[in-house]
C-alpha positions as CSV (number, residue, x, y, z in Angstrom):
1,M,5.3,-16.9,-18.3
2,Y,1.7,-17.6,-17.4
3,K,-0.1,-18.0,-20.7
4,D,-2.7,-20.6,-19.8
5,I,-4.5,-20.0,-16.5
6,L,-7.3,-21.9,-14.7
7,V,-9.7,-20.4,-12.3
8,H,-12.2,-22.1,-10.1
9,I,-15.5,-20.1,-9.8
10,P,-17.4,-21.0,-6.7
11,T,-21.1,-21.9,-6.9
12,E,-21.7,-22.1,-3.1
13,R,-19.7,-19.1,-2.0
14,P,-19.2,-15.5,-3.1
15,M,-17.5,-15.6,-6.6
16,R,-16.5,-11.9,-7.0
17,P,-13.0,-12.3,-5.6
18,A,-12.2,-15.1,-8.0
19,I,-13.7,-13.4,-11.0
20,E,-12.1,-10.0,-10.5
21,G,-8.7,-11.4,-9.5
22,S,-8.4,-13.9,-12.3
23,I,-9.6,-11.6,-15.1
24,S,-7.3,-8.8,-14.1
25,L,-4.4,-11.2,-13.9
26,A,-5.1,-12.7,-17.3
27,A,-5.3,-9.3,-18.8
28,K,-2.0,-8.3,-17.3
29,F,-0.2,-11.4,-18.7
30,N,-2.3,-11.5,-22.0
31,A,-3.1,-15.0,-21.0
32,H,-6.0,-17.4,-21.9
33,L,-8.3,-18.0,-18.9
34,D,-10.2,-21.3,-18.4
35,A,-13.0,-20.8,-15.9
36,V,-14.5,-23.9,-14.3
37,A,-17.5,-24.0,-12.0
38,V,-18.9,-27.1,-10.3
39,G,-22.5,-27.8,-9.3
40,Y,-22.3,-30.5,-6.7
41,V,-24.5,-33.6,-6.8
42,A,-25.3,-34.9,-3.3
43,T,-23.8,-38.4,-2.9
44,S,-27.1,-39.4,-1.3
45,A,-28.9,-38.9,-4.7
46,A,-27.7,-42.3,-5.8
47,Y,-29.6,-44.1,-3.0
48,V,-33.0,-42.4,-3.0
49,M,-34.6,-45.1,-5.0
50,E,-34.1,-48.8,-5.5
51,G,-33.4,-50.3,-9.0
52,G,-30.7,-49.5,-11.5
53,A,-32.8,-47.6,-14.0
54,A,-34.6,-45.5,-11.4
55,V,-31.3,-44.6,-9.7
56,A,-29.8,-43.6,-13.0
57,A,-32.7,-41.4,-13.8
58,V,-32.7,-39.6,-10.4
59,F,-28.9,-39.1,-10.6
60,E,-29.1,-37.7,-14.1
61,L,-31.8,-35.2,-13.0
62,E,-29.7,-34.1,-10.1
63,R,-26.7,-33.8,-12.3
64,E,-28.6,-31.6,-14.8
65,R,-29.7,-29.3,-12.0
66,A,-26.1,-29.1,-10.7
67,V,-24.8,-28.1,-14.2
68,E,-27.5,-25.4,-14.3
69,R,-26.0,-24.0,-11.0
70,A,-22.6,-24.1,-12.5
71,E,-23.7,-22.3,-15.6
72,A,-25.4,-19.6,-13.5
73,A,-22.1,-18.9,-11.8
74,L,-20.2,-18.8,-15.1
75,A,-22.7,-16.4,-16.6
76,V,-21.4,-13.7,-14.2
77,F,-17.9,-14.6,-15.2
78,K,-18.6,-14.4,-18.9
79,S,-20.0,-10.9,-18.7
80,E,-17.0,-9.6,-16.9
81,A,-14.5,-11.5,-19.1
82,A,-16.2,-10.2,-22.3
83,N,-16.0,-6.6,-21.0
84,A,-12.3,-7.1,-20.3
85,G,-11.6,-8.4,-23.8
86,I,-9.6,-11.4,-22.6
87,S,-9.4,-14.8,-24.2
88,Y,-11.5,-17.3,-22.1
89,T,-13.3,-20.6,-22.1
90,C,-16.0,-21.7,-19.6
91,H,-16.5,-25.2,-18.3
92,A,-19.7,-26.1,-16.3
93,L,-19.5,-29.4,-14.4
94,G,-22.1,-31.4,-12.5
95,A,-20.6,-34.1,-10.3
96,I,-20.3,-35.5,-6.8
97,P,-17.6,-33.8,-4.8
98,V,-14.9,-36.5,-5.1
99,D,-15.3,-36.7,-8.9
100,A,-15.3,-33.0,-9.2
101,A,-12.0,-32.8,-7.2
102,G,-10.4,-35.3,-9.6
103,S,-11.6,-33.5,-12.7
104,L,-10.3,-30.1,-11.4
105,G,-7.0,-31.7,-10.4
106,E,-6.5,-33.1,-13.9
107,M,-7.4,-29.7,-15.5
108,A,-4.9,-27.9,-13.3
109,R,-2.0,-30.1,-14.4
110,L,-2.2,-28.6,-17.9
111,H,-2.3,-25.0,-16.9
112,D,0.6,-22.6,-16.0
113,L,-1.2,-21.3,-12.9
114,S,-4.4,-22.2,-11.1
115,I,-6.4,-19.6,-9.2
116,V,-8.7,-20.5,-6.3
117,L,-10.6,-18.8,-3.4
118,Q,-9.3,-19.1,0.1
119,P,-11.5,-21.6,2.1
120,D,-13.9,-20.1,4.6
121,P,-14.1,-22.2,7.7
122,A,-17.3,-20.4,8.7
123,Q,-19.1,-21.8,5.7
124,G,-19.8,-25.5,5.3
125,A,-19.5,-25.8,1.5
126,F,-17.9,-28.3,-0.9
127,D,-16.3,-25.3,-2.5
128,N,-14.1,-25.1,0.6
129,D,-12.5,-28.4,-0.2
130,V,-11.6,-27.6,-3.8
131,P,-8.6,-25.2,-3.2
132,S,-6.5,-27.7,-1.2
133,E,-7.4,-30.5,-3.6
134,I,-6.1,-28.5,-6.5
135,L,-3.0,-27.7,-4.5
136,F,-2.3,-31.4,-3.9
137,Q,-3.2,-32.5,-7.4
138,A,-2.0,-29.7,-9.8
139,G,1.7,-30.3,-9.8
140,G,2.1,-26.6,-10.3
141,P,1.5,-23.2,-8.7
142,V,-1.8,-22.3,-7.1
143,L,-2.7,-18.7,-6.4
144,F,-5.0,-18.4,-3.3
145,L,-7.1,-15.2,-3.2
146,P,-8.5,-14.1,0.2
147,Y,-12.3,-14.2,0.3
148,T,-12.0,-10.5,1.3
149,F,-10.1,-9.7,-2.0
150,R,-11.6,-7.0,-4.2
151,G,-10.6,-5.2,-7.4
152,A,-7.7,-5.8,-9.7
153,F,-4.9,-8.2,-8.8
154,K,-1.4,-6.7,-8.6
155,A,2.0,-8.1,-7.5
156,N,4.2,-5.0,-7.3
157,R,5.6,-5.9,-3.8
158,I,6.3,-9.6,-3.2
159,G,7.3,-11.5,-0.1
160,I,9.1,-14.9,-0.5
161,C,8.7,-17.1,2.6
162,W,12.0,-18.9,2.6
163,D,13.1,-21.8,4.7
164,G,15.5,-23.4,2.3
165,S,13.2,-26.4,1.6
166,R,12.4,-28.1,-1.7
167,L,8.8,-26.8,-1.5
168,A,10.0,-23.2,-0.9
169,A,12.3,-23.5,-3.9
170,R,9.6,-24.9,-6.1
171,A,7.2,-22.0,-5.1
172,M,10.0,-19.5,-5.8
173,R,10.6,-20.9,-9.3
174,D,6.9,-21.1,-10.0
175,A,6.5,-17.4,-9.1
176,A,9.2,-16.4,-11.6
177,P,6.7,-14.4,-13.9
178,F,5.6,-12.4,-10.9
179,L,9.1,-11.9,-9.6
180,A,10.3,-10.6,-13.0
181,R,7.7,-7.8,-12.9
182,A,8.0,-6.9,-9.2
183,E,9.0,-3.5,-8.0
184,E,10.3,-4.9,-4.7
185,I,11.0,-8.4,-3.4
186,V,11.3,-9.1,0.3
187,I,12.8,-12.5,1.4
188,I,11.1,-13.5,4.7
189,S,13.3,-15.7,6.8
190,V,12.0,-17.1,10.1
191,N,14.4,-18.8,12.6
192,E,17.3,-19.1,10.2
193,T,20.7,-19.5,11.7
194,D,24.1,-20.3,10.2
195,A,23.8,-23.8,11.7
196,V,20.6,-24.7,9.9
197,A,20.7,-22.6,6.8
198,G,23.4,-24.4,4.9
199,E,23.8,-23.7,1.2
200,A,20.1,-22.8,0.8
201,S,20.2,-19.7,3.0
202,A,18.3,-16.5,2.6
203,H,21.5,-14.8,1.5
204,G,22.1,-17.6,-1.0
205,L,18.6,-17.0,-2.4
206,A,19.3,-13.3,-2.7
207,R,22.5,-14.1,-4.7
208,H,20.6,-16.4,-6.9
209,L,17.8,-13.9,-7.7
210,G,20.5,-11.2,-8.1
211,R,21.9,-13.2,-11.0
212,R,18.5,-12.9,-12.6
213,G,18.8,-9.2,-12.3
214,L,16.4,-9.0,-9.3
215,T,17.0,-6.8,-6.3
216,T,15.9,-8.3,-3.0
217,R,15.9,-7.4,0.7
218,I,16.1,-9.9,3.6
219,V,13.9,-9.6,6.6
220,G,14.7,-12.1,9.4
221,R,12.6,-12.9,12.4
222,T,12.5,-15.5,15.2
223,A,9.3,-17.2,16.4
224,T,7.8,-20.3,18.0
225,R,6.2,-22.6,15.5
226,A,2.7,-21.4,16.5
227,D,3.7,-17.8,15.8
228,I,5.3,-18.3,12.3
229,Q,2.1,-17.6,10.4
230,P,1.0,-14.5,12.4
231,I,4.5,-13.1,12.0
232,I,4.4,-13.6,8.2
233,L,1.1,-11.8,7.9
234,S,2.3,-9.1,10.2
235,L,5.3,-8.6,8.0
236,A,3.1,-8.6,4.9
237,A,1.1,-5.7,6.4
238,D,4.2,-3.8,7.6
239,E,5.8,-4.1,4.2
240,S,2.6,-3.5,2.2
241,L,3.0,-6.7,0.3
242,D,0.7,-7.5,-2.6
243,L,1.6,-11.2,-2.8
244,L,3.2,-13.9,-0.7
245,V,5.1,-16.9,-2.2
246,M,5.5,-20.0,-0.1
247,G,5.6,-23.8,-0.2
248,G,2.3,-25.6,0.4
249,Y,3.1,-28.3,3.0
250,G,1.1,-31.4,3.6
251,H,0.6,-35.0,2.7
252,S,-2.0,-37.6,1.8
253,R,-3.0,-40.2,4.4
254,L,-5.6,-42.8,3.7
255,Q,-7.0,-40.6,0.9
256,E,-7.2,-37.7,3.3
257,R,-5.4,-34.5,2.6
258,V,-3.5,-33.3,5.6
259,L,-2.1,-29.8,5.4
260,G,1.0,-28.7,7.4
261,G,0.5,-26.4,10.4
262,V,1.7,-23.2,8.9
263,T,0.0,-23.9,5.5
264,R,-3.3,-24.6,7.2
265,A,-3.0,-21.5,9.4
266,M,-2.3,-19.4,6.4
267,L,-5.3,-20.7,4.5
268,E,-7.5,-20.0,7.4
269,A,-6.3,-16.5,8.1
270,M,-4.7,-15.1,4.9
271,T,-5.0,-11.4,4.3
272,V,-2.8,-11.3,1.2
273,P,-3.0,-13.3,-2.1
274,T,-0.6,-16.2,-1.7
275,L,1.0,-18.4,-4.3
276,M,1.7,-21.9,-3.1
277,S,3.3,-24.9,-4.7
278,H,3.2,-28.5,-3.4
C-alpha cells in the first residue's frame, strides 16, 4: 500500500499536473504526501568573485533566492493540499542541480512511491533532469505524469507492459496497490513467441495475477524496435487506459544517465500516466 508518497513540484515548469495528480492520489490512498520543490543555484555563482569569504557570501545569497523560488511553488501546493484535507509536509531546497538530484534521490528511497512530471524536451530546464534522476536513484516505483495531465488521478484501467524481464517484474510488483483496485488489467505483450517467452510469459503473468484474484486480458502485438513505444501508446488509447506499468530501462555511464530506447521514447511522448521501476 502507498502510505508515504513523495512528489516533486517543479519551479521552472508548469506545476499544476504534479499538484493535482499527487494530491488526488494521496487522498485516494489516505497517504501522507511529502512535496519537495527545488530552486536551482547556478553553478557559475561560485566563481563570480575571487576570495573564499566573498564567494561564500555570493553563493549564500543565490541560495536564499533559490529557496524563495521553491517556497513560492510550494505555496500553491499548500493551498490545494489544505483544501483537500490530506496529510502533507513541504520541503523547499536551494541547491546546485547535482546536489539537488542527490537530495531528491535520497528522499525518494524512503517513500513508497515518487511522483514526477514528464520531462519536456522543448524546455531547457533543470526540472527536466529531475525525473530520470529519481528513477535511477529511488530504488522504488516512480509515477510519471504527462505534462498535459489535468484533474484527478485515476487508475481504473491499467496496462502492464510485459516482456518477462526483471525490470518488468519489479514494476508489476511495485504497482500492486494500483492493480488491486483496478477495474480492468490489460497485459501488453510485444513480440512474444514461445521460443523467447520461457517461464515468464504473458500467460504466466496472467496466471500469477489470477492467483491474487485479479482478472486480466492479454493483448499481443508484433513490431520493430522503433515501433514498440508508438504501439504501446496506440494500445493505451484504444483500450482507454488510465495507467501504464513498465520497467524503466537504462544505466549509468561515467556519471551520465543513459535511458533505454523505449524508456526514453516513452518519456518524450507519453500520453498516459506511467509507473516505472528501475
